[in-house]
N, C-alpha and C positions, 0 to 999 in steps of 0.2 A: 532541523538537523538534530541527530542524537548527541548525547553527551558522553558516550561511552565506547564507540567503536574505535579501536579494538582493545580488549583487555589484555590478551596475550599471556605471555609467560611470566606470571607474577610470582611464582614460588618455584624454586629449584631445590630438589631434594637429592639425597644420596641414591645411587643406583642399586645399592644392595642393602639388605636388612641383616643386622647382627643381633642375636639374642644370647643372653647369658644362660648357660645350662651347666649345672654341676661344677661351677667354678671356672668354666671355660666358655669360649665363644664358638658358636656354630654358625657357619655361613649358610644362610638360606637362599632361596631363589632371588634372582635379580628382580627389582621392581619393573613394572611396565614403563614404556617410554613416557606415557602421560596418563594421568587420571583426570577425566573430564567431569564436569558437573553432573550430579545425579540426585534425584529426589529420594529422600528417606521419609516416608509418611509418618506423621506424628499424631498421637491421639488427641482428640478435642472433646471438650465437655458440651453437653446439651444436644447431642446427636451429631452424627457425622455428615449428614447431607443438608443442604439448603438450596432453595431454588433461586437462580440468578437469571434476570432478564436482560436481554440486549435489544433495544429498540433502534430502528433505522428506517430509511425510506428506500423503496425499490419500485421501479415502474410507475413512479408518481404517486405511490400509495404508502401509507405508514405500515410497517411490518414489525414483527417482534418474534424472538425466539426465547423460550424459557426452559432451562434445563437444571436438573439437580446436580450440584457440584459436591464432590467428596471433600470435606474439610480437611481430612487427614492428608490428602494429596496437596491441596492448596497450601496449607501451612507448612507442609514438608518442602514444597517448592520455595516458599518464602524464605525458609531458614537454611536452604541448601548452600553448600559451599560452591560459589559460582566462579571461583578462580581455578584455572587448570593447574594441576600439580605436575611438574615436569621433572624427569630425571636428567634431561639434557636439552640443549637447544633443538628445536624442530623447525624446518623450513616453513615459511608462511603458507605455501601452496598445500601443505599437508595439515598444518596446525589449524588454520582458520576454518576450513571446512569441517574438520572433526570437532572443533570447539562449538560451532553454531549448531551442527546437527545433533549434538548431545542435548541441546535444549528442546528440540522438537521431536526426538525419537525416544525419549525416556519411556520405558514400558508402563510406568504408572500413569502416563497420560492417555493411554488407549481408551479407558472408560470415558474420560472426558471427551475425546474425539468422537466416540460412538454416539454419545448423547447429543452432542452438538450437530453432528452430521444427520442424525435422525430427525432433529427439529427442522433443519433446512430441507430435508427430503419431504417433510410434511407440507411445507410451503410449495415446493416444486410440484408435488402431486396435485395440490389444491388449485394451483394456477396453471397447470399444464405447461411447465417451462421445458424448453429443449436444453441440450447440453451447454450451449453458449449462454443462454439466459441463466441457467443454474450456476455457472461459474460467476457470472456478473452479480447474481444475488449474494453469493458468499463474499465476493470482493466488496460490494457496497456495504455489507454489514460490518466487515472488519475496518474498512476505510472510515466508517462513521464513528468508530470508537474515538473519543477525543484524544487528540495528540497532546502529549504532555511530556516534557523532559525535566529531569531532576538532576541537578549538578552534584547531588550527594551520592547518586548511584553510580556504580562502576561496572555493572554487568547487565546483560540482557535479562529479561524475565522469561520464565517458562510460560508457554501459551495459556495455561490455566490461570496464571496470575494476571495476565493482561485482560482476560475475559472477566474475571471476578472483580478486579480493580476498576474496570471500565475506563482504562486510560493506558497510554503507552506511547513510545516514540517509534521511529521508523523500523528499528530492528525488532522490537517487541511485536509490533503488528505484522511485520513481514513473516516472522516465525509462526505466528498463529495462523495466518492465511495459508502459508506454504504447507503446514502440517495438515490443515483441513482439506485443501485441494488434493494433496497427495493421497489421502485416504478415500477421497471420492473419485479416484481413478484418473486424474489429470497428470500430464507430464509437466513437472514444474522444477524450477531451480531458484536458488537465492542469487541475487546480484549484490556483491560486496564492492563498494567503491571506497578504497582506502584513503586517497588524498582528500576526498570530500566528506569523509566520515559519514557515509550514507549507505543504507541498505534498502533494496527493493526486491522484487521477484519477477520471474519470467514464466511464461507458459508456452508450450509448443502449439503450433496451429498453422492454419492455411494463410500464407503470405504474412506471417508474423516473424519478424527477424530484426531484433534490436542489435545494431552494430555487429552483424555477422555472428551473433551468438546462437542463432537458431531458435530463439525464444522471443515472444512478444513481451514487452515491458508492462509490468503491473506495479503501480505505486500504491503502497499501503498507507501512506501518511495521511492523505486527504482524499475525498471523493473525486474519482477521475475515471476516464474511460480505459478499458482494457486494450493493450496493444499500442498505445500512443506514447511516443517519446516524451519524456518529461520536460517541462520548462524549467525556469530557475527555481531552485529550492528556497527555503526561508533565508532571508538576508541577501537574496539575489545570486546565490552560489550556483554556478552552472556545472553540470556533470560533464567534465572534459576527459576524465580518465576512463580507461577500459575496465569494465568490471571483472572481478574474479567470479567466475560462474561456479556455483556449488550445486550440483545436481541433487535433488531431493527424491524424486520419483519418476519413473519412466512409464507412466500410465498410458492407457489406450485412448482416453478422451482428449481431443484436441479442440482448440478454440478456432472457430471459423469465421469470425466477424471483424478481423483486423482491417479489411478494406473499408468496411462501413465506418468503423471508428476513425480511420484516417480521413475519410470523406467528411465526417462531422467536424473533425479538428480543422480540416482545410476550409470548410465553410466559416468556422469561427474566425480563423485568421483573415479571411477575405472581408468579413464584416468589420473587423478591426481596421484593416487598411482603408476600406471604403469610408468608414465613419471618420477617420482621421482626415482623409482627402476632402470629404464634404464639409467638415468643420472649418477647414482652411478656406474653402470656397464661400461658405456662409459668412465667415469673418470678413473676407475681402468685399463681398457684395454688400454686407451690412454697413461697412465703412463708406462705400461708394454712395449708398442710398442716404446715409446720414448727411453726407456732404451735399447731395442734391437738395435735400430738405432744408438744410441750413441756408442754402442760397436761394430758396424759394422756387426751385425748379420742380414743381409738383407734378407736371405732366410726365417728365422723364422718370421721376420717382415712381409714379403709378405704373409706368410701363414695366418697371423691374419687379413689381410685386408678384406677378405669376411665377417668374423665375425663382424668386425667393421662396415662395410657398412650395414649389416643386422640390427645391433642395431640402427644405425642412421635412417634407413628407418622406423623401428618400432617406434622409438622416434618421428620422424616427423609425422607419422600417428596418434599417440596419441595426439600430439599437434594440428593437424588439426581437429580432432573430438572435442577436448576440446574447441578450439576457435569457431568452428561452433555452438556448443551449446550456448556458452555465447553470440554470436552475433545474435542468433535467439530466444531469450527468448520471443519475441513477436509472435512466430510462433510455438506453441505446436504441431499442426497437422503436419507441414512440418518437424519439428525436429524429431518427433517420426518416421515418415516414413524414414527419412535419416538414423536413427540408425537401423531400421529394415533391410534396404538394406545391412548393414554391420554386421548383426547378433549380434548387441550389446544390443538389448532389446528383 
C-alpha cells in the first residue's frame, strides 16, 4: 500500500494579490481556486538526454523498452512543488481528480509519452499483437516496475520519475500506466480508494465491470491479469470501499478478454480449493495407513496404496496447474490455451 494517498489541501493562501504601487496598494485579480503541481524543466549538465531501459516479461518471453529521457523534464519533475496550493477548501470529488490528473497531464510529459508509446508499438508490430495483447503488454511492463514505498515522501511522482527511478508505489505506477494507455487510445480511469489508501485503474471493455463502475480493474502494484477483481493488498487489507472513479480518457480501444481472465482466475481458485481438500484427504489416509502398518496389518495397508498414489497424483496435478497460472500472469493468451487443453476453462 502507498504511504501518501492523499496529500490534499496542504497550503491555504489568500484569495487576492496585493501589490505596492506608488505608495498605495492596487488590488489585482483574484487567485485561482487551486494551483496544482506542474513541471518546470531545469537545465542539466552533460547533455539533456540519456537512454533508460525497462526490462520485463510478456508472453513468457523477456522484453525491454529503451527510450531517451529528457533530463530537464525529469529533474524538473523531481523538484516540482507537489502540494496543491488552495485559496479555499475544495470538495474531495473535485479536488482529488484535479490533483491526480495534474501529475499525468502535464504538457512537459508529452515527449516522454510519445517515446515510450513508440517503443511499445515496436514490440506490438514485431509480435503482431492485437489491441487486447497490446494493453496487456503495457500493463505487464508497468506492473513489473519494482514496488517501493518511502515513508519520507508525501506526494505522488510524475510518470517520468517512476520510469527513470525504476520504482514506485501504487499511485505512482497507476499514473504512469493510465497516462500511457490514454495516449494509446484506450478508455481508462483511475480508481481511488480513500479508506484503504490505494490506487488502481480501470479500462472499459466487453464484460468488464468492477463494482458497477463500467471499467475492468487493473492493478498496477504487481503482475496481475487485466479485469480481475483484486485479492487482499499488502498486509491482508481488503478493498471494501467504493472507489472514486477519475476518468482519464474516453478512447475507442476497449479490452475484450475479461471473460478469459475471469475464467483463468476461476481455475486458479478451484485448484486452491481442490488442493486443500486433497491435502486433508491425504493427511487422514496417511494417518490411517500409518496405524495399519504399526499394527502389522500389511495386507490392508497395501490395499490402500493405490488410493494414496491416486490422491498424490491428483494433488500434484492441481499444484502444477496452480503454479503454471501464477508463473504466467504475463501471458493471458498462453495460459488460457493451457487451461483449455486440460478442460479447465
